[in-house]
C-alpha positions as CSV (number, residue, x, y, z in Angstrom):
1,X,0.0,0.0,0.0
2,X,2.9,2.4,0.8
3,X,4.5,1.8,-2.6
4,X,1.3,2.7,-4.4
5,X,1.0,5.9,-2.4
6,X,4.5,6.9,-3.3
7,X,3.9,6.1,-7.0
8,X,1.1,8.6,-6.9
9,X,2.6,11.3,-4.7
10,X,6.0,11.6,-6.3
11,X,4.9,12.2,-9.9
12,X,2.1,14.5,-8.7
13,X,4.5,16.6,-6.7
14,X,7.0,16.8,-9.6
15,X,4.2,17.9,-11.9
16,X,3.1,20.6,-9.4
17,X,6.7,21.9,-9.0
18,X,7.1,22.5,-12.8
19,X,4.8,25.5,-12.4
20,X,6.9,27.1,-9.7
21,X,9.4,29.8,-10.5
22,X,12.2,27.8,-8.8
23,X,11.8,25.0,-11.3
24,X,11.7,27.5,-14.2
25,X,15.0,29.0,-13.1
26,X,16.7,25.6,-13.5
27,X,15.8,25.6,-17.2
28,X,18.4,27.3,-19.3
29,X,17.3,30.2,-21.4
30,X,19.4,31.7,-24.2
31,X,20.1,35.4,-24.5
32,X,17.9,37.1,-27.1
33,X,19.2,40.1,-29.0
34,X,17.0,41.9,-31.5
35,X,17.4,45.1,-33.5
36,X,20.4,47.5,-33.9
37,X,23.1,47.3,-31.3
38,X,24.4,50.9,-31.0
39,X,27.3,52.0,-28.9
40,X,27.9,55.5,-27.5
41,X,31.3,55.6,-29.4
42,X,29.4,55.4,-32.7
43,X,26.9,58.1,-31.7
44,X,29.9,60.3,-30.7
45,X,31.1,60.2,-34.4
46,X,27.9,61.7,-35.6
47,X,28.0,65.4,-36.6
48,X,25.3,68.0,-37.4
49,X,24.7,68.1,-41.1
50,X,25.9,64.6,-42.1
51,X,24.2,63.0,-45.0
52,X,22.0,59.9,-44.7
53,X,24.7,57.8,-46.3
54,X,27.3,59.0,-43.8
55,X,24.9,58.2,-40.9
56,X,24.2,54.8,-42.3
57,X,28.0,54.2,-42.6
58,X,28.5,55.0,-38.9
59,X,25.4,53.4,-37.3
60,X,24.4,50.8,-39.9
61,X,20.9,50.4,-41.4
62,X,18.1,51.6,-39.2
63,X,15.6,49.2,-37.7
64,X,12.7,51.2,-39.1
65,X,12.0,54.0,-41.6
66,X,8.3,54.9,-41.6
67,X,6.7,55.4,-45.0
68,X,5.1,58.7,-44.1
69,X,8.2,60.0,-42.3
70,X,11.4,59.1,-44.3
71,X,13.5,61.7,-42.5
72,X,13.2,59.9,-39.1
73,X,15.2,56.8,-38.6
74,X,14.7,54.4,-35.7
75,X,17.5,52.4,-34.2
76,X,16.0,50.1,-31.6
77,X,17.8,47.4,-29.6
78,X,16.1,44.9,-27.4
79,X,18.1,42.5,-25.2
80,X,16.8,39.7,-22.9
81,X,19.4,37.9,-20.9
82,X,18.2,34.5,-19.7
83,X,15.6,35.0,-17.0
84,X,16.5,38.6,-16.3
85,X,14.3,41.6,-17.3
86,X,14.5,42.9,-20.9
87,X,16.5,46.0,-21.7
88,X,15.6,48.3,-24.6
89,X,17.7,51.1,-26.0
90,X,16.3,53.6,-28.5
91,X,18.0,56.1,-30.8
92,X,15.9,58.3,-33.1
93,X,17.8,60.2,-35.9
94,X,16.1,63.1,-37.6
95,X,17.1,64.6,-40.9
96,X,15.9,67.8,-42.7
97,X,14.3,67.8,-46.2
98,X,17.7,67.8,-47.9
99,X,18.7,64.6,-46.1
100,X,21.1,66.3,-43.6
101,X,21.3,65.3,-39.9
102,X,19.4,67.6,-37.6
103,X,19.3,66.0,-34.2
104,X,19.2,62.8,-32.1
105,X,16.7,61.6,-29.5
106,X,16.6,58.6,-27.2
107,X,18.9,56.9,-24.8
108,X,22.2,58.1,-26.3
109,X,23.2,61.8,-26.0
110,X,24.9,63.5,-28.9
111,X,28.7,63.6,-28.7
112,X,30.6,66.6,-27.5
113,X,31.5,67.5,-31.1
114,X,28.0,67.1,-32.6
115,X,27.6,70.8,-33.5
116,X,31.2,71.1,-34.9
117,X,31.4,71.8,-38.6
118,X,32.0,68.9,-41.0
119,X,35.4,68.8,-42.8
């Protein structure tokens, strides 16, 4: 009788534990990177008045260019490390009608020399 009891209790308790967060932490989760990885060093290279081609050379292709707003480029990076909370970094690059860099918005401040003239 004792053996039958254990044969029922052990699988039932294992099944119940799989829903616990402790059991979930034992399962390996890969790191997930999505979007454009941008470093502050690259943003520091940007200068007011750069062309779209120059910005693309420094930062790479943007994650998104909206159809109605082609002068705003979106660089979005989303990182989830294992069981930790996700991190998202955004950089929005704005151009004028001539395709020249006007300003930057988001999680990366413009470099010290952003408003220096281009050579």
